[in-house]
PAZAPA-4460 file (N, C-alpha, C; in steps of 0.05 Angstrom, whole numbers, plus 32768, in hexadecimal, padded with zeros to 4 digits):
% residues 291
    n_x    n_y    n_z   ca_x   ca_y   ca_z    c_x    c_y    c_z   seq   type   mol
   8258   7F9E   7F88   824B   7FB8   7F8F   8255   7FC1   7FAB     1      M     A
   825C   7FDA   7FAE   8265   7FE5   7FC7   824D   7FE7   7FDA     2      A     A
   8250   7FDD   7FF3   823B   7FDD   8007   8240   7FF5   8019     3      I     A
   822D   8008   8019   8231   8021   8028   8224   801E   8044     4      T     A
   822C   8030   8055   8220   8031   8070   8202   8037   806F     5      A     A
   81FA   8048   805B   81DE   804F   8058   81CE   8036   8051     6      A     A
   81D9   8025   8040   81CB   800C   8038   81C7   7FFA   8050     7      M     A
   81DC   7FF7   8060   81DB   7FE6   8078   81C6   7FF1   808B     8      V     A
   81C6   800C   808F   81B2   8018   80A1   8196   8014   8097     9      K     A
   8191   8016   807D   8177   8012   8072   816D   7FF6   8076    10      E     A
   817F   7FE2   8072   8178   7FC6   8075   8173   7FC0   8093    11      L     A
   8183   7FCB   80A4   817E   7FC7   80C1   8163   7FD2   80CA    12      R     A
   815C   7FEA   80C0   8143   7FF6   80C8   812B   7FE6   80BD    13      E     A
   812E   7FDA   80A6   8117   7FCC   809A   8114   7FAF   80A3    14      S     A
   8129   7FA4   80B0   8127   7F88   80B9   812C   7F84   80D7    15      T     A
   8139   7F97   80E4   8140   7F93   8100   8158   7F82   8104    16      G     A
   8167   7F7C   80EF   817F   7F6C   80F1   8196   7F7C   80FC    17      A     A
   81AB   7F6F   8106   81C2   7F7C   8111   81D3   7F88   80FA    18      G     A
   81E5   7F9A   8102   81F5   7FA8   80EE   8206   7F95   80DD    19      M     A
   8214   7F83   80EA   8226   7F71   80DB   8216   7F5D   80CA    20      M     A
   81FF   7F54   80D4   81EE   7F42   80C5   81E3   7F50   80AC    21      D     A
   81DB   7F69   80B0   81D1   7F79   8099   81E6   7F7D   8084    22      A     A
   81FE   7F83   808D   8214   7F87   807A   821B   7F6E   806B    23      K     A
   821C   7F57   8079   8221   7F3E   806D   820C   7F37   8058    24      K     A
   81F3   7F3C   805F   81DD   7F36   804D   81E0   7F46   8033    25      A     A
   81E7   7F5F   8035   81EB   7F6F   801D   8203   7F66   800D    26      L     A
   8219   7F5E   801A   8230   7F54   800C   822A   7F3A   7FFD    27      V     A
   821C   7F28   800B   8215   7F0F   7FFF   8202   7F12   7FE7    28      E     A
   81F3   7F28   7FE6   81E0   7F2C   7FD0   81E6   7F44   7FBF    29      N     A
   8200   7F4B   7FBF   820A   7F60   7FAD   81FA   7F7A   7FAF    30      D     A
   81F1   7F81   7FC7   81E4   7F9A   7FCB   81C6   7F9A   7FC5    31      G     A
   81BB   7F84   7FBC   819E   7F83   7FB5   818E   7F82   7FCF    32      N     A
   817F   7F97   7FD5   8171   7F9B   7FEE   815C   7F85   7FF3    33      M     A
   814C   7F80   7FDF   8137   7F6B   7FE2   8143   7F50   7FE7    34      D     A
   8158   7F49   7FD8   8165   7F2F   7FDB   8172   7F2D   7FF7    35      A     A
   817C   7F43   8001   8189   7F44   801B   8174   7F3F   8031    36      A     A
   815C   7F4B   802E   8146   7F46   8041   813F   7F28   8042    37      V     A
   813C   7F1C   802A   8136   7EFF   8029   814C   7EEE   8035    38      D     A
   8166   7EF6   8030   817C   7EE8   803B   817B   7EE8   805A    39      W     A
   8175   7F00   8065   8173   7F02   8082   815C   7EF1   808D    40      L     A
   8146   7EF1   807F   8130   7EE0   8087   8137   7EC3   8087    41      R     A
   8146   7EBB   8073   814E   7E9F   8070   8160   7E97   8088    42      T     A
   8171   7EA9   8091   8183   7EA4   80A7   8175   7EA9   80C2    43      K     A
   815C   7EB1   80C2   814E   7EB7   80DA   8157   7ED0   80E8    44      G     A
   8162   7EE3   80D9   816E   7EFB   80E4   815D   7F14   80E0    45      L     A
   8147   7F11   80D2   8135   7F28   80CD   811D   7F26   80DF    46      A     A
   8116   7F3C   80EC   80FF   7F3B   80FD   80E4   7F3B   80EE    47      K     A
   80E5   7F45   80D5   80CC   7F46   80C5   80D4   7F45   80A8    48      A     A
   80C0   7F40   8097   80C5   7F3E   807B   80C1   7F58   806C    49      A     A
   80BF   7F6D   807C   80BA   7F87   806F   80D1   7F90   805E    50      K     A
   80CB   7F9D   8048   80E0   7FA6   8036   80E9   7FC2   803D    51      K     A
   8100   7FC9   8032   810B   7FE3   8038   80FB   7FF9   802A    52      S     A
   80FD   8011   8035   80F1   8029   8029   80D8   8032   8038    53      G     A
   80DA   8046   8048   80C3   8051   8055   80B5   8065   8042    54      R     A
   809B   8065   8043   808C   8078   8032   8091   8094   803D    55      T     A
   8098   80A6   802B   809E   80C1   8034   8091   80D7   8024    56      A     A
   8086   80D0   800D   8079   80E4   7FFC   805F   80ED   8009    57      A     A
   8058   8107   8005   8040   8112   8011   802A   8115   7FFC    58      E     A
   8013   811F   8004   7FFD   8123   7FF2   7FE3   8118   7FFE    59      G     A
   7FD0   8111   7FEC   7FB6   8108   7FF5   7FAC   80F1   7FE4    60      L     A
   7F9C   80E0   7FEF   7F8B   80CD   7FE0   7F6E   80D6   7FE4    61      V     A
   7F60   80D9   7FCD   7F44   80E0   7FCE   7F34   80C9   7FC3    62      A     A
   7F1D   80C3   7FD1   7F0B   80AD   7FC8   7EF0   80B9   7FC2    63      V     A
   7EE4   80AE   7FAC   7EC9   80B6   7FA4   7EBA   809D   7F9C    64      V     A
   7EA1   809B   7FA5   7E90   8084   7F9D   7E76   808F   7F90    65      V     A
   7E6F   8084   7F79   7E56   808B   7F6C   7E49   8071   7F64    66      D     A
   7E34   806A   7F73   7E26   8051   7F6D   7E38   8039   7F70    67      G     A
   7E3B   802A   7F5B   7E4B   8011   7F5C   7E67   8015   7F53    68      G     A
   7E71   802E   7F52   7E8D   8033   7F4B   7E9A   8045   7F5F    69      K     A
   7EB3   803F   7F66   7EC2   804F   7F78   7EDE   8054   7F6C    70      G     A
   7EEA   806A   7F73   7F05   8070   7F6A   7F16   807B   7F81    71      V     A
   7F30   8075   7F81   7F42   8080   7F94   7F59   808C   7F84    72      A     A
   7F60   80A5   7F89   7F74   80B3   7F7A   7F89   80BE   7F8D    73      V     A
   7FA2   80BA   7F86   7FB9   80C5   7F95   7FC6   80DC   7F87    74      E     A
   7FC7   80F3   7F94   7FD6   810A   7F89   7FEB   8111   7F9D    75      V     A
   8004   8111   7F95   801B   8116   7FA7   8023   8134   7FA7    76      N     A
   802D   813C   7FBD   803A   8156   7FC0   8055   8152   7FCF    77      S     A
   8065   8166   7FD0   807F   8164   7FDC   807E   8164   7FFB    78      E     A
   806B   8173   8006   8069   8175   8023   804C   8172   802D    79      T     A
   804A   816C   8046   8030   8169   8053   8022   8184   8056    80      D     A
   8032   819A   8055   8026   81B5   8056   8013   81B9   803F    81      F     A
   801B   81B0   8028   800A   81B3   8010   7FF2   81A1   8011    82      V     A
   7FF6   8189   801C   7FE0   8175   801E   7FC9   8181   8030    83      A     A
   7FD0   8192   8042   7FBD   819E   8054   7FB1   81B8   8049    84      K     A
   7FBB   81C0   8032   7FB2   81D9   8025   7F97   81D5   8018    85      N     A
   7F84   81E7   801E   7F69   81E5   8014   7F67   81E6   7FF6    86      G     A
   7F79   81F6   7FE9   7F79   81F8   7FCC   7F82   81DD   7FC0    87      E     A
   7F95   81D1   7FCC   7F9F   81B6   7FC2   7F89   81A2   7FC6    88      F     A
   7F7C   81A2   7FDD   7F67   818E   7FE2   7F4F   8191   7FCF    89      Q     A
   7F48   81AA   7FC9   7F32   81AE   7FB6   7F39   81A3   7F9A    90      E     A
   7F52   81A7   7F91   7F5A   819C   7F78   7F5A   817D   7F78    91      M     A
   7F64   8171   7F8D   7F64   8154   7F8F   7F48   8148   7F8E    92      V     A
   7F35   8156   7F9C   7F19   814D   7F9C   7F0E   814E   7F80    93      G     A
   7F13   8162   7F71   7F09   8164   7F55   7F15   814F   7F43    94      K     A
   7F2F   8149   7F47   7F3C   8134   7F38   7F2F   8119   7F3D    95      I     A
   7F29   8114   7F57   7F1D   80FB   7F5E   7F01   80F7   7F51    96      A     A
   7EF1   810C   7F50   7ED7   810A   7F43   7EDB   8106   7F25    97      F     A
   7EEF   8112   7F19   7EF4   810E   7EFD   7EFC   80F1   7EF7    98      A     A
   7F08   80E4   7F0B   7F11   80C8   7F08   7EFA   80B5   7F04    99      A     A
   7EE2   80BC   7F0D   7ECB   80AB   7F0A   7EC5   80A5   7EEC   100      L     A
   7ECD   80B8   7EDB   7EC7   80B5   7EBF   7EDD   80A9   7EAD   101      G     A
   7EF3   80A0   7EBA   7F09   8095   7EAB   7F11   807A   7EB6   102      V     A
   7F24   806D   7EA9   7F2C   8052   7EB1   7F4A   8050   7EBA   103      N     A
   7F5A   8063   7EB1   7F77   8062   7EB7   7F80   807D   7EC0   104      T     A
   7F98   807D   7ECD   7FA3   8096   7ED6   7FAC   80A8   7EBE   105      V     A
   7FB3   809B   7EA8   7FBA   80AA   7E90   7FA2   80B8   7E85   106      E     A
   7F8B   80AB   7E85   7F72   80B7   7E7C   7F6A   80CE   7E8F   107      E     A
   7F6F   80C9   7EA8   7F68   80DE   7EBC   7F79   80F7   7EB8   108      L     A
   7F92   80F3   7EB1   7FA3   810A   7EAD   7F99   811C   7E96   109      S     A
   7F8C   8110   7E83   7F82   811F   7E6C   7F65   8127   7E6F   110      E     A
   7F58   811E   7E85   7F3B   8125   7E89   7F38   8143   7E8F   111      A     A
   7F20   814D   7E8A   7F1B   816A   7E8D   7F13   8171   7EA9   112      S     A
   7F1F   8187   7EB3   7F16   8194   7ECC   7F0F   81B1   7EC3   113      L     A
   7EF6   81B5   7EBD   7EEE   81CF   7EB3   7EF9   81D2   7E97   114      G     A
   7F08   81E8   7E92   7F13   81ED   7E77   7F30   81E4   7E74   115      D     A
   7F3A   81D4   7E88   7F55   81CA   7E86   7F55   81AC   7E8C   116      K     A
   7F6B   819F   7E83   7F6F   8183   7E8A   7F79   8181   7EA7   117      S     A
   7F78   8169   7EB2   7F83   8164   7ECD   7FA0   816A   7ECD   118      V     A
   7FAF   8162   7EB8   7FCB   8167   7EB6   7FD2   8184   7EB7   119      A     A
   7FC2   8194   7EA7   7FC7   81B1   7EA6   7FC0   81BE   7EC1   120      Q     A
   7FAB   81B4   7ECD   7FA3   81BF   7EE7   7FB9   81BB   7EFC   121      T     A
   7FC5   81A3   7EFB   7FDB   819D   7F0D   7FF3   81B0   7F08   122      L     A
   7FF9   81B4   7EEE   800F   81C6   7EE7   800A   81E2   7EF1   123      T     A
   7FF2   81EC   7EEE   7FEB   8207   7EF8   7FED   8208   7F16   124      D     A
   7FE4   81F3   7F24   7FE5   81F3   7F41   8002   81F3   7F4B   125      K     A
   8013   81E5   7F3D   802F   81E5   7F44   803B   8201   7F44   126      I     A
   8033   820F   7F2F   803D   822B   7F2C   8031   823D   7F42   127      A     A
   8018   8238   7F4A   800B   8248   7F5E   8016   8243   7F7A   128      T     A
   8017   8229   7F81   801F   8221   7F9C   803D   8221   7FA0   129      I     A
   804C   821C   7F89   8069   821C   7F8B   8075   8202   7F95   130      G     A
   8066   81EC   7F90   8071   81D2   7F99   8069   81BD   7F84   131      E     A
   807B   81AA   7F7F   8076   8195   7F6B   805F   8183   7F74   132      N     A
   804E   817B   7F62   8037   8169   7F67   8036   8155   7F51   133      M     A
   8029   813E   7F58   8029   8128   7F45   800F   8118   7F48   134      N     A
   8002   8114   7F31   7FEB   8101   7F31   7FF7   80E5   7F2D   135      L     A
   7FF9   80D6   7F43   8008   80BE   7F43   7FF9   80A5   7F39   136      R     A
   7FE1   80A1   7F44   7FD2   8088   7F3D   7FB5   808B   7F44   137      R     A
   7FA5   8079   7F39   7F89   8076   7F40   7F81   8059   7F40   138      M     A
   7F6E   8052   7F51   7F63   8038   7F52   7F45   803B   7F4F   139      E     A
   7F38   802A   7F3F   7F1B   802A   7F3C   7F10   800F   7F43   140      S     A
   7EF8   800E   7F4D   7EEC   7FF5   7F55   7ECE   7FF6   7F50   141      L     A
   7EC3   7FE0   7F45   7EA7   7FDF   7F40   7E9B   7FC6   7F4D   142      E     A
   7E81   7FC8   7F54   7E73   7FB1   7F60   7E56   7FB9   7F65   143      G     A
   7E47   7FA6   7F70   7E2C   7FAB   7F77   7E2A   7FC3   7F8A   144      D     A
   7E3D   7FC3   7F9D   7E3F   7FDA   7FB0   7E5D   7FDF   7FB5   145      A     A
   7E64   7FF8   7FB6   7E80   7FFF   7FBD   7E80   8012   7FD5   146      V     A
   7E90   800B   7FE9   7E92   801A   8002   7EAE   8026   8003   147      V     A
   7EB1   803E   800D   7ECB   804B   8010   7ED1   8051   802D   148      S     A
   7EEB   8055   8032   7EF4   805D   804C   7F0F   806C   8049   149      Y     A
   7F12   8082   8058   7F2A   8091   8057   7F36   8092   8073   150      V     A
   7F4F   8089   8075   7F5E   808A   808F   7F6E   80A3   8091   151      H     A
   7F6F   80AE   80A9   7F7D   80C7   80AE   7F72   80DD   809B   152      N     A
   7F58   80E0   809A   7F4B   80F4   8089   7F52   8110   8091   153      A     A
   7F59   8121   807E   7F5E   813D   8083   7F46   814E   807C   154      V     A
   7F35   8143   806B   7F1C   8150   8063   7F0A   813A   8057   155      T     A
   7EF2   8141   804F   7EDF   812C   8045   7EEA   811D   802D   156      G     A
   7EEC   8102   8031   7EF4   80F1   801B   7F12   80F2   8013   157      G     A
   7F22   80FE   8024   7F3F   8100   801E   7F50   80FB   8037   158      M     A
   7F66   80ED   8033   7F78   80E8   8049   7F91   80DA   8040   159      G     A
   7F9D   80CB   8052   7FB6   80BD   804C   7FB3   80A1   8040   160      K     A
   7F9C   8094   8047   7F96   807A   803C   7F79   807A   8033   161      I     A
   7F75   8071   801A   7F5A   806E   8010   7F54   8051   8009   162      G     A
   7F3D   8047   8011   7F35   802B   800C   7F1A   802A   7FFF   163      V     A
   7F18   8018   7FEC   7EFE   8011   7FDF   7EF9   7FF3   7FE2   164      L     A
   7EE0   7FED   7FE8   7ED8   7FD1   7FEA   7EBF   7FCC   7FD9   165      V     A
   7EC0   7FB8   7FC8   7EA9   7FB1   7FB7   7E9D   7F97   7FC3   166      A     A
   7E82   7F96   7FC5   7E76   7F7F   7FD0   7E59   7F7C   7FC7   167      M     A
   7E4E   7F64   7FCA   7E32   7F60   7FC6   7E26   7F58   7FE1   168      T     A
   7E0D   7F61   7FE6   7E01   7F5C   8000   7E0D   7F6C   8016   169      G     A
   7E06   7F66   802F   7E10   7F74   8045   7E06   7F91   8046   170      G     A
   7E13   7FA2   8056   7E0B   7FBE   8058   7E23   7FCF   8059   171      D     A
   7E1F   7FE9   8058   7E35   7FFC   8057   7E46   7FFB   8070   172      E     A
   7E39   7FF6   8087   7E48   7FF5   80A0   7E5D   7FDE   80A0   173      A     A
   7E54   7FC7   8096   7E67   7FB1   8094   7E7D   7FB7   8080   174      F     A
   7E76   7FC2   8069   7E89   7FCA   8055   7E9E   7FDD   8060   175      G     A
   7E95   7FF0   8071   7EA8   8003   807D   7EBB   7FF5   8090   176      K     A
   7EB1   7FE1   809F   7EC3   7FD1   80B0   7ED8   7FC3   80A1   177      Q     A
   7ED0   7FB7   808A   7EE4   7FA9   8079   7EF8   7FBD   806E   178      V     A
   7EEF   7FD4   8066   7F01   7FE8   805B   7F15   7FF1   8070   179      A     A
   7F0C   7FF4   8089   7F1E   7FFC   809F   7F33   7FE5   80A4   180      M     A
   7F2A   7FCD   80A2   7F3C   7FB6   80A5   7F52   7FB7   808F   181      H     A
   7F4A   7FBD   8076   7F5D   7FBE   8060   7F71   7FD5   8064   182      I     A
   7F67   7FEC   806E   7F79   8002   8073   7F8E   7FFB   8088   183      A     A
   7F86   7FEB   809C   7F98   7FE4   80B2   7FAB   7FCE   80AA   184      A     A
   7FA1   7FB9   809D   7FB1   7FA0   8099   7FBE   7F9F   807E   185      V     A
   7FB4   7FAD   806A   7FC0   7FAE   804F   7FC4   7F93   8043   186      N     A
   7FAE   7F84   803D   7FB1   7F6A   8030   7FBD   7F6C   8014   187      P     A
   7FCA   7F57   800C   7FD7   7F57   7FF1   7FC3   7F51   7FDB   188      A     A
   7FAE   7F42   7FE1   7F9B   7F39   7FCD   7F81   7F32   7FDA   189      A     A
   7F6C   7F2E   7FCA   7F52   7F27   7FD5   7F52   7F0A   7FE0   190      L     A
   7F5A   7EF7   7FCF   7F5B   7EDB   7FD6   7F74   7ECE   7FCC   191      G     A
   7F77   7EB4   7FD2   7F8F   7EA6   7FCA   7F94   7EA6   7FAC   192      E     A
   7F7F   7EA3   7F9C   7F81   7EA3   7F7F   7F8A   7EBE   7F74   193      D     A
   7F87   7ED3   7F84   7F8E   7EEE   7F7A   7FAB   7EF6   7F81   194      D     A
   7FB9   7EE6   7F91   7FD4   7EEC   7F98   7FE7   7EEA   7F80   195      L     A
   7FFA   7EFC   7F7F   800E   7EFB   7F69   801E   7EE2   7F6C   196      D     A
   801F   7ED2   7F56   802D   7EB8   7F57   804A   7EBB   7F5D   197      A     A
   8056   7ED1   7F54   8073   7ED6   7F58   8078   7EDA   7F76   198      A     A
   8066   7EE9   7F83   8069   7EEE   7FA0   8066   7ED4   7FB0   199      I     A
   8053   7EC3   7FA8   804F   7EAA   7FB5   8067   7E98   7FB2   200      V     A
   8072   7E96   7F9A   8089   7E85   7F94   80A1   7E8F   7FA4   201      D     A
   80A5   7EA9   7FA5   80BC   7EB4   7FB4   80BA   7EAD   7FD2   202      K     A
   80A2   7EB1   7FDD   809E   7EAB   7FF9   80A2   7E8D   7FFF   203      E     A
   8099   7E7C   7FED   809D   7E5F   7FF0   80BB   7E58   7FF1   204      R     A
   80CA   7E65   7FDF   80E7   7E5F   7FDE   80F5   7E69   7FF7   205      Q     A
   80EC   7E80   8001   80F8   7E8B   801A   80F2   7E78   8031   206      V     A
   80DA   7E6E   8032   80D3   7E5B   8048   80E1   7E41   8045   207      Q     A
   80E6   7E38   802D   80F5   7E1F   8029   8112   7E23   8033   208      I     A
   811E   7E3A   802C   8139   7E40   8034   813B   7E42   8053   209      D     A
   8127   7E4E   805F   8127   7E50   807C   8126   7E34   8088   210      I     A
   8114   7E23   807E   8111   7E08   8088   812B   7DF8   8085   211      A     A
   8138   7DFB   806E   8151   7DEC   8069   8167   7DF5   807C   212      R     A
   8167   7E0E   8084   817B   7E18   8097   8179   7E08   80B1   213      E     A
   8161   7DFE   80B7   815D   7DEF   80D0   8169   7DD3   80CF   214      S     A
   8170   7DCA   80B6   817C   7DAF   80B3   8168   7D98   80B3   215      G     A
   814F   7D9E   80B1   813A   7D89   80B1   813A   7D7A   8096   216      K     A
   8131   7D61   8096   812F   7D51   807D   811B   7D5E   8069   217      P     A
   811F   7D58   8050   810E   7D64   803B   80F1   7D5D   803F   218      E     A
   80EB   7D44   8047   80CF   7D3D   804A   80C1   7D4C   8060   219      Q     A
   80D1   7D53   8075   80C6   7D63   808B   80C3   7D80   8082   220      V     A
   80D6   7D89   8072   80D5   7DA5   8067   80BC   7DA9   8056   221      I     A
   80B5   7D95   8046   809E   7D97   8034   8084   7D9B   8045   222      E     A
   8082   7D8D   805B   806A   7D90   806C   806A   7DAB   807A   223      K     A
   8082   7DB5   8082   8084   7DCF   808F   807B   7DE5   807C   224      M     A
   8083   7DE2   8062   807D   7DF7   804F   8060   7DF9   804A   225      I     A
   8052   7DE3   804A   8034   7DE3   8046   8027   7DF5   805B   226      V     A
   802F   7DF1   8074   8024   7E01   808A   802B   7E1E   8089   227      G     A
   8045   7E23   8082   804E   7E3F   8081   8041   7E4E   806A   228      R     A
   803D   7E41   8054   8031   7E4F   803D   8013   7E54   8042   229      M     A
   8007   7E41   8051   7FEB   7E45   8058   7FE8   7E5E   806A   230      K     A
   7FFB   7E61   807C   7FFB   7E79   808E   8000   7E92   807E   231      K     A
   8013   7E90   806B   8019   7EA8   805A   8000   7EB1   804A   232      F     A
   7FF2   7E9E   803F   7FD9   7EA5   8030   7FC4   7EB1   8043   233      V     A
   7FC2   7EA6   805B   7FAE   7EB0   806E   7FB4   7ECC   8076   234      A     A
   7FCE   7ED3   8079   7FD6   7EED   8082   7FD6   7F02   806B   235      E     A
   7FD7   7EF8   8052   7FDB   7F0A   803B   7FC1   7F11   802C   236      S     A
   7FAC   7F00   8030   7F94   7F04   8020   7F7D   7F0D   8031   237      T     A
   7F6E   7F21   8028   7F59   7F2D   8037   7F45   7F19   8042   238      L     A
   7F3A   7F07   8031   7F25   7EF5   803A   7F2E   7EE2   804F   239      L     A
   7F48   7EDC   8050   7F53   7EC8   8064   7F5F   7ED5   807C   240      N     A
   7F60   7EEF   807D   7F6B   7EFD   8095   7F58   7EFD   80AC   241      Q     A
   7F63   7EFE   80C4   7F51   7F01   80DC   7F46   7F1D   80DB   242      Q     A
   7F2C   7F1F   80DE   7F1E   7F39   80DC   7F25   7F4A   80F5   243      F     A
   7F2F   7F62   80F0   7F37   7F73   8107   7F20   7F79   811A   244      V     A
   7F08   7F7A   810F   7EF1   7F80   8120   7EEA   7F69   8132   245      V     A
   7EEE   7F50   8128   7EE9   7F38   8137   7EFE   7F23   812F   246      N     A
   7F15   7F22   813D   7F2A   7F10   8135   7F23   7EF2   8136   247      P     A
   7F0C   7EEB   8142   7F04   7ECF   8142   7EFA   7EC6   8127   248      D     A
   7EF5   7ED9   8115   7EEB   7ED3   80FA   7EFF   7EDC   80E5   249      L     A
   7F00   7ECE   80CF   7F0E   7ED9   80B8   7EFC   7EEE   80AB   250      T     A
   7F07   7EFE   809A   7EF7   7F13   808C   7EE1   7F05   807C   251      V     A
   7EE7   7EEF   806F   7ED3   7EE0   805F   7EBD   7ED6   8070   252      E     A
   7EC3   7ECB   8087   7EAE   7EC1   809A   7E9D   7ED8   80A4   253      A     A
   7EAA   7EEF   80AA   7E9B   7F06   80B4   7E88   7F10   809E   254      A     A
   7E91   7F0F   8085   7E81   7F18   806F   7E68   7F06   806C   255      A     A
   7E6D   7EEC   806F   7E57   7ED9   806D   7E42   7EDE   8083   256      K     A
   7E4B   7EE4   809B   7E38   7EEA   80B0   7E29   7F04   80AA   257      E     A
   7E36   7F16   809C   7E29   7F30   8096   7E18   7F2E   807C   258      A     A
   7E17   7F16   8070   7E08   7F13   8057   7E15   7F21   803F   259      G     A
   7E2F   7F23   8040   7E3E   7F31   802B   7E52   7F1F   801D   260      A     A
   7E59   7F26   8005   7E6F   7F1A   7FF6   7E81   7F30   7FEC   261      T     A
   7E9A   7F2F   7FF5   7EAD   7F44   7FED   7EB9   7F3C   7FD2   262      I     A
   7EB6   7F4E   7FBE   7EBE   7F47   7FA3   7ED8   7F55   7F9A   263      T     A
   7EE1   7F69   7FA9   7EF9   7F77   7FA2   7F00   7F8D   7FB5   264      G     A
   7F18   7F97   7FB4   7F20   7FAE   7FC5   7F37   7FBC   7FB8   265      F     A
   7F3B   7FD5   7FC0   7F52   7FE5   7FB8   7F5B   7FF5   7FD0   266      A     A
   7F75   7FF7   7FD3   7F81   8007   7FE9   7F97   8018   7FDE   267      R     A
   7F95   8033   7FE3   7FAA   8045   7FD9   7FB4   8056   7FF1   268      V     A
   7FCE   8055   7FF5   7FDA   8064   800B   7FEE   8078   8000   269      E     A
   7FEC   8090   800A   7FFD   80A6   8000   801B   809E   8002   270      V     A
   8029   80A1   7FEC   8046   809C   7FEC   804F   8080   7FED   271      G     A
   803C   806D   7FED   8043   8050   7FEF   8057   8048   7FD9   272      E     A
   806E   803E   7FE1   8082   8035   7FCD   8094   804A   7FC3   273      G     A
   8090   8063   7FCB   80A1   8079   7FC1   80B8   807D   7FD5   274      I     A
   80D0   807E   7FCB   80E7   8084   7FDC   80F1   80A0   7FD6   275      E     A
   80F2   80B1   7FEA   80FC   80CC   7FE6   8111   80D2   7FFB   276      V     A
   8122   80E5   7FF5   8137   80EC   8008   812B   80F7   8022   277      E     A
   8135   80EE   8038   812A   80F6   8052   8135   8111   805A   278      K     A
   8124   8122   8066   812C   813C   8070   8124   813E   808D   279      E     A
   8133   814C   809D   812A   8151   80B8   8115   8167   80B7   280      D     A
   8106   816A   80CD   80EF   817D   80CD   80F8   8199   80C8   281      F     A
   810E   81A1   80D4   8118   81BD   80D1   811E   81C3   80B4   282      A     A
   812A   81AF   80A6   8130   81B3   8089   8117   81B5   8079   283      A     A
   8102   81A6   8081   80E9   81A6   8072   80DC   81C2   8075   284      E     A
   80DC   81CC   808E   80D1   81E7   8093   80E0   81FC   8083   285      V     A
   80FA   81FB   8083   810A   820E   8075   8105   820D   8057   286      A     A
   8101   81F5   804D   80FC   81F2   8030   80E1   81FE   8029   287      K     A
   80CD   81F9   803A   80B2   8204   8035   80B2   8222   8037   288      A     A
   80C2   822D   8049   80C3   824A   804D   80CF   8258   8035   289      A     A
   80E0   824A   8027   80EE   8256   800F   80DB   8259   7FF8   290      Q     A
   80C4   824A   7FF8   80B0   824C   7FE3   80B7   823F   7FCA   291      G     A
***
């Protein structure tokens, strides 16, 4: 596979590696970006394990809680201008309330908003506003109590990051603190048993490769891996993370002090995982002005 300058630039930006190291990583892995990141980590050349691709899609996440059920819905737009549009915000709010009565984003698309479906409402709004929009995903959560939090809110219950926390015991104030922690730290799972086995296995192999690069004996490597995987689990799972409100405690320990048990969470960030072509600000303004 031909390695382009754009690919090298993307890998450099996502890992902090040097230009020649980034190029070599791509050559060694036939242009596979994820494999190149892992290769750089193995060689100790990546500053972080972050993957390539900055989130660039615009839109809003809306959260709604009704009793023991909460939903978070992401609706995308092409520009932030539309996300700040009152007409768009009103539509997103109505879609989020409709989500309380369904279980999947496919069902939500067919749900009724007045005399039209959500899908038809979106189609009509595209024609009115003149910009493409997309009902991308929804998350729902149920529990004895569900608390919500919106980060970078632009209006009530809507913003760039929406979080839901389900728990038993405790109070809303503590639940809000946990939700803010989740918004900031973005844990991969609730606890160790909830981690994706494939992600754990991949991380273990990367750590083994890193340890072997040091030339240490296998028996020493085995002991190193135990400690490194324990750290990985602690950093990746909500209950084992240091609580941002009180770093002396894990989230689980803080919950125990608050008389609460956290049973689940959901975090939805606008544009997360979407890769779109980058535009400079002047081009974005010109595009919006064209209608």
